[in-house]
Backbone as XML, in Angstrom:
<?xml version="1.0"?>
<chain id="A" units="angstrom">
  <residue number="1" name="UNK">
    <atom name="N" x="69.699" y="119.990" z="8.661"/>
    <atom name="CA" x="68.520" y="120.835" z="8.780"/>
    <atom name="C" x="68.420" y="121.777" z="7.572"/>
  </residue>
  <residue number="2" name="UNK">
    <atom name="N" x="69.582" y="122.238" z="7.089"/>
    <atom name="CA" x="69.570" y="123.143" z="5.940"/>
    <atom name="C" x="69.034" y="122.429" z="4.697"/>
  </residue>
  <residue number="3" name="UNK">
    <atom name="N" x="69.411" y="121.180" z="4.512"/>
    <atom name="CA" x="68.918" y="120.414" z="3.371"/>
    <atom name="C" x="67.401" y="120.239" z="3.454"/>
  </residue>
  <residue number="4" name="UNK">
    <atom name="N" x="66.906" y="119.998" z="4.657"/>
    <atom name="CA" x="65.466" y="119.878" z="4.859"/>
    <atom name="C" x="64.760" y="121.189" z="4.514"/>
  </residue>
  <residue number="5" name="UNK">
    <atom name="N" x="65.377" y="122.313" z="4.876"/>
    <atom name="CA" x="64.779" y="123.619" z="4.586"/>
    <atom name="C" x="64.715" y="123.881" z="3.084"/>
  </residue>
  <residue number="6" name="UNK">
    <atom name="N" x="65.647" y="123.320" z="2.344"/>
    <atom name="CA" x="65.648" y="123.529" z="0.892"/>
    <atom name="C" x="64.685" y="122.573" z="0.193"/>
  </residue>
  <residue number="7" name="UNK">
    <atom name="N" x="64.693" y="121.308" z="0.595"/>
    <atom name="CA" x="63.885" y="120.303" z="-0.092"/>
    <atom name="C" x="62.416" y="120.359" z="0.345"/>
  </residue>
  <residue number="8" name="UNK">
    <atom name="N" x="62.165" y="120.396" z="1.646"/>
    <atom name="CA" x="60.804" y="120.446" z="2.192"/>
    <atom name="C" x="60.705" y="121.604" z="3.176"/>
  </residue>
  <residue number="9" name="UNK">
    <atom name="N" x="60.562" y="122.824" z="2.659"/>
    <atom name="CA" x="60.580" y="123.999" z="3.537"/>
    <atom name="C" x="59.545" y="123.958" z="4.656"/>
  </residue>
  <residue number="10" name="UNK">
    <atom name="N" x="58.336" y="123.504" z="4.363"/>
    <atom name="CA" x="57.293" y="123.506" z="5.388"/>
    <atom name="C" x="57.659" y="122.580" z="6.545"/>
  </residue>
  <residue number="11" name="UNK">
    <atom name="N" x="58.336" y="121.486" z="6.251"/>
    <atom name="CA" x="58.697" y="120.526" z="7.281"/>
    <atom name="C" x="59.776" y="121.079" z="8.217"/>
  </residue>
  <residue number="12" name="UNK">
    <atom name="N" x="60.652" y="121.917" z="7.697"/>
    <atom name="CA" x="61.684" y="122.504" z="8.560"/>
    <atom name="C" x="61.060" y="123.426" z="9.601"/>
  </residue>
  <residue number="13" name="UNK">
    <atom name="N" x="59.979" y="124.114" z="9.235"/>
    <atom name="CA" x="59.274" y="124.950" z="10.213"/>
    <atom name="C" x="58.595" y="124.082" z="11.276"/>
  </residue>
  <residue number="14" name="UNK">
    <atom name="N" x="57.946" y="123.021" z="10.839"/>
    <atom name="CA" x="57.209" y="122.163" z="11.761"/>
    <atom name="C" x="58.161" y="121.480" z="12.736"/>
  </residue>
  <residue number="15" name="UNK">
    <atom name="N" x="59.317" y="121.031" z="12.262"/>
    <atom name="CA" x="60.290" y="120.373" z="13.131"/>
    <atom name="C" x="60.802" y="121.334" z="14.200"/>
  </residue>
  <residue number="16" name="UNK">
    <atom name="N" x="60.901" y="122.624" z="13.865"/>
    <atom name="CA" x="61.380" y="123.617" z="14.827"/>
    <atom name="C" x="60.256" y="124.142" z="15.726"/>
  </residue>
  <residue number="17" name="UNK">
    <atom name="N" x="59.051" y="123.598" z="15.586"/>
    <atom name="CA" x="57.951" y="123.966" z="16.470"/>
    <atom name="C" x="57.107" y="125.131" z="15.986"/>
  </residue>
  <residue number="18" name="UNK">
    <atom name="N" x="57.278" y="125.553" z="14.764"/>
    <atom name="CA" x="56.491" y="126.656" z="14.206"/>
    <atom name="C" x="55.435" y="126.066" z="13.276"/>
  </residue>
  <residue number="19" name="UNK">
    <atom name="N" x="54.405" y="125.489" z="13.878"/>
    <atom name="CA" x="53.404" y="124.741" z="13.116"/>
    <atom name="C" x="52.591" y="125.643" z="12.194"/>
  </residue>
  <residue number="20" name="UNK">
    <atom name="N" x="52.101" y="126.760" z="12.696"/>
    <atom name="CA" x="51.294" y="127.659" z="11.867"/>
    <atom name="C" x="52.108" y="128.197" z="10.685"/>
  </residue>
  <residue number="21" name="UNK">
    <atom name="N" x="53.351" y="128.562" z="10.944"/>
    <atom name="CA" x="54.223" y="129.026" z="9.869"/>
    <atom name="C" x="54.463" y="127.906" z="8.866"/>
  </residue>
  <residue number="22" name="UNK">
    <atom name="N" x="54.593" y="126.684" z="9.359"/>
    <atom name="CA" x="54.771" y="125.533" z="8.471"/>
    <atom name="C" x="53.576" y="125.309" z="7.571"/>
  </residue>
  <residue number="23" name="UNK">
    <atom name="N" x="52.374" y="125.505" z="8.109"/>
    <atom name="CA" x="51.160" y="125.344" z="7.300"/>
    <atom name="C" x="51.092" y="126.422" z="6.218"/>
  </residue>
  <residue number="24" name="UNK">
    <atom name="N" x="51.399" y="127.655" z="6.597"/>
    <atom name="CA" x="51.400" y="128.750" z="5.612"/>
    <atom name="C" x="52.445" y="128.486" z="4.534"/>
  </residue>
  <residue number="25" name="UNK">
    <atom name="N" x="53.614" y="128.006" z="4.953"/>
    <atom name="CA" x="54.670" y="127.687" z="4.003"/>
    <atom name="C" x="54.246" y="126.544" z="3.078"/>
  </residue>
  <residue number="26" name="UNK">
    <atom name="N" x="53.545" y="125.555" z="3.614"/>
    <atom name="CA" x="53.067" y="124.446" z="2.800"/>
    <atom name="C" x="52.099" y="124.929" z="1.731"/>
  </residue>
  <residue number="27" name="UNK">
    <atom name="N" x="51.201" y="125.823" z="2.106"/>
    <atom name="CA" x="50.246" y="126.377" z="1.128"/>
    <atom name="C" x="51.003" y="127.092" z="0.019"/>
  </residue>
  <residue number="28" name="UNK">
    <atom name="N" x="52.052" y="127.829" z="0.383"/>
    <atom name="CA" x="52.878" y="128.494" z="-0.626"/>
    <atom name="C" x="53.645" y="127.479" z="-1.460"/>
  </residue>
  <residue number="29" name="UNK">
    <atom name="N" x="54.115" y="126.429" z="-0.818"/>
    <atom name="CA" x="54.965" y="125.451" z="-1.493"/>
    <atom name="C" x="54.214" y="124.574" z="-2.480"/>
  </residue>
  <residue number="30" name="UNK">
    <atom name="N" x="52.923" y="124.363" z="-2.305"/>
    <atom name="CA" x="52.208" y="123.435" z="-3.185"/>
    <atom name="C" x="52.081" y="123.949" z="-4.611"/>
  </residue>
  <residue number="31" name="UNK">
    <atom name="N" x="52.352" y="125.209" z="-4.812"/>
    <atom name="CA" x="52.402" y="125.704" z="-6.180"/>
    <atom name="C" x="53.842" y="125.587" z="-6.673"/>
  </residue>
  <residue number="32" name="UNK">
    <atom name="N" x="54.011" y="125.341" z="-7.949"/>
    <atom name="CA" x="55.356" y="125.184" z="-8.499"/>
    <atom name="C" x="56.136" y="126.489" z="-8.375"/>
  </residue>
  <residue number="33" name="UNK">
    <atom name="N" x="55.490" y="127.596" z="-8.624"/>
    <atom name="CA" x="56.156" y="128.896" z="-8.552"/>
    <atom name="C" x="56.456" y="129.262" z="-7.104"/>
  </residue>
  <residue number="34" name="UNK">
    <atom name="N" x="55.614" y="128.831" z="-6.177"/>
    <atom name="CA" x="55.785" y="129.188" z="-4.776"/>
    <atom name="C" x="56.821" y="128.373" z="-4.030"/>
  </residue>
  <residue number="35" name="UNK">
    <atom name="N" x="57.309" y="127.274" z="-4.636"/>
    <atom name="CA" x="58.276" y="126.440" z="-3.945"/>
    <atom name="C" x="59.582" y="127.185" z="-3.695"/>
  </residue>
  <residue number="36" name="UNK">
    <atom name="N" x="60.079" y="127.914" z="-4.666"/>
    <atom name="CA" x="61.341" y="128.642" z="-4.510"/>
    <atom name="C" x="61.250" y="129.706" z="-3.415"/>
  </residue>
  <residue number="37" name="UNK">
    <atom name="N" x="60.226" y="130.565" z="-3.403"/>
    <atom name="CA" x="60.123" y="131.504" z="-2.280"/>
    <atom name="C" x="59.972" y="130.808" z="-0.925"/>
  </residue>
  <residue number="38" name="UNK">
    <atom name="N" x="59.272" y="129.675" z="-0.886"/>
    <atom name="CA" x="59.117" y="128.941" z="0.366"/>
    <atom name="C" x="60.465" y="128.407" z="0.844"/>
  </residue>
  <residue number="39" name="UNK">
    <atom name="N" x="61.273" y="127.903" z="-0.065"/>
    <atom name="CA" x="62.595" y="127.392" z="0.297"/>
    <atom name="C" x="63.499" y="128.524" z="0.789"/>
  </residue>
  <residue number="40" name="UNK">
    <atom name="N" x="63.460" y="129.653" z="0.127"/>
    <atom name="CA" x="64.260" y="130.811" z="0.549"/>
    <atom name="C" x="63.807" y="131.284" z="1.925"/>
  </residue>
  <residue number="41" name="UNK">
    <atom name="N" x="62.510" y="131.334" z="2.134"/>
    <atom name="CA" x="61.955" y="131.750" z="3.423"/>
    <atom name="C" x="62.414" y="130.808" z="4.537"/>
  </residue>
  <residue number="42" name="UNK">
    <atom name="N" x="62.369" y="129.504" z="4.290"/>
    <atom name="CA" x="62.768" y="128.526" z="5.298"/>
    <atom name="C" x="64.257" y="128.638" z="5.624"/>
  </residue>
  <residue number="43" name="UNK">
    <atom name="N" x="65.095" y="128.818" z="4.620"/>
    <atom name="CA" x="66.537" y="128.946" z="4.842"/>
    <atom name="C" x="66.844" y="130.222" z="5.622"/>
  </residue>
  <residue number="44" name="UNK">
    <atom name="N" x="66.201" y="131.317" z="5.258"/>
    <atom name="CA" x="66.436" y="132.576" z="5.977"/>
    <atom name="C" x="65.960" y="132.469" z="7.422"/>
  </residue>
  <residue number="45" name="UNK">
    <atom name="N" x="64.841" y="131.828" z="7.650"/>
    <atom name="CA" x="64.334" y="131.652" z="9.008"/>
    <atom name="C" x="65.286" y="130.793" z="9.836"/>
  </residue>
  <residue number="46" name="UNK">
    <atom name="N" x="65.820" y="129.743" z="9.241"/>
    <atom name="CA" x="66.773" y="128.887" z="9.932"/>
    <atom name="C" x="68.032" y="129.668" z="10.297"/>
  </residue>
  <residue number="47" name="UNK">
    <atom name="N" x="68.531" y="130.466" z="9.365"/>
    <atom name="CA" x="69.712" y="131.290" z="9.647"/>
    <atom name="C" x="69.436" y="132.307" z="10.746"/>
  </residue>
  <residue number="48" name="UNK">
    <atom name="N" x="68.252" y="132.904" z="10.747"/>
    <atom name="CA" x="67.899" y="133.866" z="11.799"/>
    <atom name="C" x="67.818" y="133.192" z="13.163"/>
  </residue>
  <residue number="49" name="UNK">
    <atom name="N" x="67.270" y="131.991" z="13.216"/>
    <atom name="CA" x="67.198" y="131.262" z="14.484"/>
    <atom name="C" x="68.590" y="130.942" z="15.011"/>
  </residue>
  <residue number="50" name="UNK">
    <atom name="N" x="69.474" y="130.546" z="14.108"/>
    <atom name="CA" x="70.854" y="130.246" z="14.518"/>
    <atom name="C" x="71.562" y="131.506" z="15.012"/>
  </residue>
  <residue number="51" name="UNK">
    <atom name="N" x="71.354" y="132.624" z="14.327"/>
    <atom name="CA" x="71.974" y="133.886" z="14.747"/>
    <atom name="C" x="71.438" y="134.331" z="16.107"/>
  </residue>
  <residue number="52" name="UNK">
    <atom name="N" x="70.146" y="134.177" z="16.335"/>
    <atom name="CA" x="69.569" y="134.537" z="17.637"/>
    <atom name="C" x="70.152" y="133.683" z="18.750"/>
  </residue>
  <residue number="53" name="UNK">
    <atom name="N" x="70.354" y="132.403" z="18.497"/>
    <atom name="CA" x="70.937" y="131.525" z="19.506"/>
    <atom name="C" x="72.374" y="131.942" z="19.804"/>
  </residue>
  <residue number="54" name="UNK">
    <atom name="N" x="73.154" y="132.263" z="18.765"/>
    <atom name="CA" x="74.531" y="132.730" z="18.978"/>
    <atom name="C" x="74.550" y="134.004" z="19.803"/>
  </residue>
  <residue number="55" name="UNK">
    <atom name="N" x="73.657" y="134.933" z="19.492"/>
    <atom name="CA" x="73.603" y="136.191" z="20.243"/>
    <atom name="C" x="73.250" y="135.957" z="21.707"/>
  </residue>
  <residue number="56" name="UNK">
    <atom name="N" x="72.292" y="135.078" z="21.955"/>
    <atom name="CA" x="71.920" y="134.772" z="23.334"/>
    <atom name="C" x="73.093" y="134.148" z="24.089"/>
  </residue>
  <residue number="57" name="UNK">
    <atom name="N" x="73.831" y="133.259" z="23.421"/>
    <atom name="CA" x="74.995" y="132.645" z="24.048"/>
    <atom name="C" x="76.072" y="133.684" z="24.362"/>
  </residue>
  <residue number="58" name="UNK">
    <atom name="N" x="76.291" y="134.614" z="23.445"/>
    <atom name="CA" x="77.276" y="135.673" z="23.676"/>
    <atom name="C" x="76.863" y="136.580" z="24.829"/>
  </residue>
  <residue number="59" name="UNK">
    <atom name="N" x="75.604" y="136.954" z="24.877"/>
    <atom name="CA" x="75.111" y="137.810" z="25.966"/>
    <atom name="C" x="75.260" y="137.090" z="27.307"/>
  </residue>
  <residue number="60" name="UNK">
    <atom name="N" x="74.918" y="135.813" z="27.336"/>
    <atom name="CA" x="75.048" y="135.033" z="28.562"/>
    <atom name="C" x="76.516" y="134.952" z="28.994"/>
  </residue>
  <residue number="61" name="UNK">
    <atom name="N" x="77.427" y="134.750" z="28.044"/>
    <atom name="CA" x="78.855" y="134.659" z="28.363"/>
    <atom name="C" x="79.387" y="135.982" z="28.905"/>
  </residue>
  <residue number="62" name="UNK">
    <atom name="N" x="78.953" y="137.107" z="28.325"/>
    <atom name="CA" x="79.394" y="138.415" z="28.788"/>
    <atom name="C" x="78.881" y="138.668" z="30.201"/>
  </residue>
  <residue number="63" name="UNK">
    <atom name="N" x="77.643" y="138.335" z="30.454"/>
    <atom name="CA" x="77.067" y="138.543" z="31.795"/>
    <atom name="C" x="77.770" y="137.676" z="32.839"/>
  </residue>
  <residue number="64" name="UNK">
    <atom name="N" x="78.103" y="136.460" z="32.487"/>
    <atom name="CA" x="78.811" y="135.584" z="33.425"/>
    <atom name="C" x="80.247" y="136.041" z="33.652"/>
  </residue>
  <residue number="65" name="UNK">
    <atom name="N" x="80.843" y="136.657" z="32.654"/>
    <atom name="CA" x="82.207" y="137.149" z="32.767"/>
    <atom name="C" x="82.336" y="138.354" z="33.672"/>
  </residue>
  <residue number="66" name="UNK">
    <atom name="N" x="81.281" y="139.102" z="33.851"/>
    <atom name="CA" x="81.288" y="140.307" z="34.695"/>
    <atom name="C" x="81.269" y="139.963" z="36.176"/>
  </residue>
  <residue number="67" name="UNK">
    <atom name="N" x="80.787" y="138.788" z="36.516"/>
    <atom name="CA" x="80.635" y="138.410" z="37.921"/>
    <atom name="C" x="81.955" y="138.053" z="38.557"/>
  </residue>
</chain>
């Protein structure tokens, strides 16, 4: 998924279900200068999604441990 975010940033958004964000990223990506910011944006978004999932898993584990 990380490779997809670097090579085709707009597609990584669309695969994760963020279609509108993918379209905006595609518009940014079609310019040569805009490709690098689009790739950085996609990688950062992917990392944020992974961090949110880890946090949710940790919160769920803590709540289950209290019972």
